[in-house]
C-alpha positions in Angstrom: 156.1 130.4 149.8 152.7 130.9 148.1 152.1 130.1 144.4 152.2 133.1 142.2 150.4 132.7 138.8 152.5 134.8 136.4 149.9 134.2 133.7 147.4 136.3 135.6 149.9 139.2 135.9 151.2 139.1 132.3 147.9 138.6 130.4 146.3 141.7 132.0 146.3 144.9 129.9 149.1 146.3 132.1 151.0 143.1 131.9 150.8 143.1 128.1 152.2 146.7 128.1 155.1 145.6 130.4 155.9 142.7 128.2 155.9 144.9 125.1 158.5 147.2 126.7 160.6 144.3 127.8 160.6 142.7 124.3 161.9 146.0 122.9 164.7 146.1 125.4 165.6 142.5 124.7 165.8 143.1 120.9 168.1 146.0 121.5 170.4 144.1 123.9 170.5 141.0 121.6 172.3 143.0 118.9 175.2 144.0 121.3 178.5 142.3 121.8 178.6 140.3 125.1 180.7 142.8 127.1 178.7 145.7 125.8 175.5 143.9 126.5 176.5 143.0 130.1 177.4 146.7 130.9 174.2 147.9 129.2 171.9 145.5 131.2 173.7 146.5 134.5 173.3 150.1 133.7 169.7 150.1 132.3 168.1 146.9 133.4 166.4 148.1 136.5 164.4 150.9 134.8 163.2 148.4 132.2 161.8 145.9 134.7 160.5 148.4 137.2 157.2 148.3 135.4 156.9 144.6 136.3 157.6 145.3 139.9 155.0 148.0 140.1 152.4 145.7 138.5 153.3 142.8 140.8 153.1 144.9 143.9 149.7 146.3 142.9 148.3 142.7 142.7 150.3 140.7 145.2 151.3 143.5 147.7 154.6 144.5 149.1 155.7 141.0 149.9 158.6 138.8 148.9 157.5 135.9 146.7 160.1 133.6 148.3 159.8 134.3 152.0 156.4 136.0 152.1 157.7 138.7 154.4 156.0 142.0 153.9 158.3 145.0 153.5 157.5 148.7 154.1 160.3 151.2 154.1 162.7 148.6 152.7 163.5 147.7 149.1 161.8 144.9 147.2 163.9 143.9 144.2 163.1 142.2 140.9 165.0 139.0 141.2 165.9 137.0 138.1 165.1 133.4 139.1 167.7 132.3 136.6 170.5 134.9 137.0 171.5 137.2 134.2 175.2 136.2 134.5 174.3 132.8 133.1 171.1 133.6 131.2 171.5 137.0 129.6 168.7 136.1 127.2 166.3 136.1 130.1 167.3 139.5 131.4 164.2 141.1 129.9 161.9 138.1 130.2 159.1 138.7 132.7 158.5 135.0 133.1 162.0 134.9 134.8 161.1 137.6 137.3 160.3 137.1 141.0 159.8 139.8 143.6 162.3 139.3 146.4 163.3 140.8 149.7 167.0 141.4 150.8 166.9 138.2 152.8 166.2 136.0 149.8 168.0 138.0 147.1 171.2 139.3 148.7 173.9 137.7 150.8 172.6 137.8 154.4 174.3 136.0 157.3 172.1 133.3 158.7 173.2 132.7 162.3 171.1 129.5 162.5 173.2 127.9 159.8 176.5 129.8 160.4 176.7 130.9 156.8 175.4 133.5 154.3 172.1 132.9 152.7 170.4 134.7 149.9 170.6 133.4 146.3 172.4 136.3 144.6 173.8 134.8 141.3 173.6 131.2 142.5 171.4 128.8 140.6 172.5 125.2 141.2 171.0 122.4 139.2 170.3 118.8 140.1 172.2 116.0 138.3 173.0 115.8 135.5 173.4 119.5 135.8 172.6 120.4 132.2 172.3 124.2 131.8 170.0 125.5 129.0 171.5 127.7 126.3 168.2 129.1 125.1 164.6 129.5 126.4 163.3 126.5 124.4 165.8 124.3 126.3 164.8 125.3 129.8 162.9 122.0 130.2 166.2 120.1 130.4 167.1 121.8 133.6 166.3 120.5 137.1 166.6 123.6 139.4 167.5 123.2 143.1 165.9 126.4 144.3 162.2 126.3 145.0 160.2 128.5 142.6 157.1 130.4 143.9 155.8 130.4 140.3 155.7 126.6 140.3 152.7 125.3 142.3 154.3 121.9 142.9 157.4 123.5 144.5 155.2 125.5 146.9 153.6 122.2 148.1 157.0 121.0 149.3 157.1 123.2 152.4 155.6 122.8 155.8 156.3 124.6 159.1 157.2 123.6 162.6 155.7 125.1 165.7 158.7 127.4 166.1 158.2 128.8 162.6 161.0 126.9 160.9 160.3 125.6 157.4 160.6 121.9 156.8 159.9 119.3 154.1 156.1 118.6 153.9 155.7 115.2 155.5 153.7 114.1 152.4 157.0 114.1 150.5 159.2 112.5 153.2 160.3 109.6 151.0 161.3 112.0 148.1 165.0 112.4 148.5 165.2 115.0 145.7 162.4 117.1 147.3 164.3 116.9 150.6 167.5 118.1 149.0 165.7 121.0 147.3 164.0 122.1 150.5 167.2 121.9 152.6 169.2 123.9 150.1 166.5 126.4 149.5 166.2 127.0 153.2 169.7 128.5 153.0 169.8 129.8 149.4 166.6 131.8 150.0 167.1 132.4 153.7 163.7 130.8 154.4 165.1 129.5 157.7 166.3 132.9 158.9 165.7 133.3 162.6 163.9 136.6 162.1 161.4 135.0 159.6 161.0 132.0 161.8 160.1 134.2 164.7 157.4 136.0 162.7 155.9 132.7 161.7 155.9 131.4 165.2 154.1 134.6 166.3 151.5 133.8 163.6 151.0 130.3 165.0 150.4 131.7 168.5 148.0 134.3 167.2 146.1 131.6 165.3 145.8 129.3 168.4 144.7 132.2 170.6 142.0 133.2 168.1 140.7 129.7 167.8 140.7 129.3 171.5 138.9 132.6 172.0 136.3 131.7 169.3 135.5 128.4 171.0 135.1 130.1 174.4 132.4 132.4 173.1 128.7 131.5 173.0 127.2 130.6 169.6 126.0 133.7 167.8 128.3 136.1 169.6 129.3 139.0 167.4 132.9 138.7 168.5 133.0 135.3 166.7 132.5 137.0 163.3 135.3 139.4 164.1 137.7 136.6 165.0 136.7 134.6 161.8 137.3 137.6 159.6 140.7 138.3 161.3 141.8 134.7 160.7 140.6 134.7 157.1 142.5 137.9 156.4 145.7 136.1 157.3 145.1 133.7 154.4 144.7 136.4 151.8 147.2 136.4 148.9 148.6 139.7 149.9 149.0 138.8 153.6 152.5 138.1 155.0 153.3 134.5 155.6 149.9 133.4 154.3 151.1 129.9 153.5 152.3 129.4 157.0 149.0 130.9 158.3 147.1 128.3 156.3 149.3 125.5 157.5 148.8 126.4 161.1 145.0 126.9 160.7 144.8 123.4 159.1 145.7 122.0 162.5 142.2 123.0 163.7 140.2 122.0 160.6 138.2 119.5 162.8 136.2 122.5 163.6 133.5 123.2 161.0 134.0 126.9 160.9 137.7 126.5 160.4 137.1 124.1 157.5 134.7 126.7 156.0 137.4 129.4 156.1 140.0 127.1 154.6 137.8 126.1 151.7 136.5 129.6 151.1 139.8 131.3 150.7 
């Protein structure tokens, strides 16, 4: 999970236009009776927030903001971080949108845990479990699910050698952080075997590249090729870029690795 700065998306010219259309849609739905509004959002919502998805994909790429898996030939959805069923007034609020893959957004069996993952309409809160009734009250909530648009949440994740996400050791004494990571691993399918396998392959590729670089003589052209390949894995649009950075940090005792880490 890599931090996504929504402000960058929404303050661009295209972002302002997307927000304008969403505000108009919200004003229209706010005048409706609850049942009419619910049906209207279900019927018309996706075409109203499609502009946000197009904008997000143009900047961040075709990757899920939760799992960082890259999807081609498969649907990416606009997920409402706070679900419309409980927060209708955020249905057309771009600050509540996250780009999600089917693993994170829809019920998907996770054989590793023996249950269905994927957040769907679930949005659990930490005690005391107070749920906001308006946008200006969101600060009272303590969400369980990790949020890619919250930089502090993204810092809570680390990765094992087999690709499995775990609590960052820097927060091992934080029981709330542990609870949020453990539940998010299931609710977002972060710990799905298929995703773990892809991250493990990324670790192996990183180790192979570092080893190959070190075996080459100083000044060899192939070293530049390897460095560029490693740096590309850390790009915001690259799949599993947070895991790639985590695995590369294991080699930061090498000056050239540290230079890549600080330069991307």
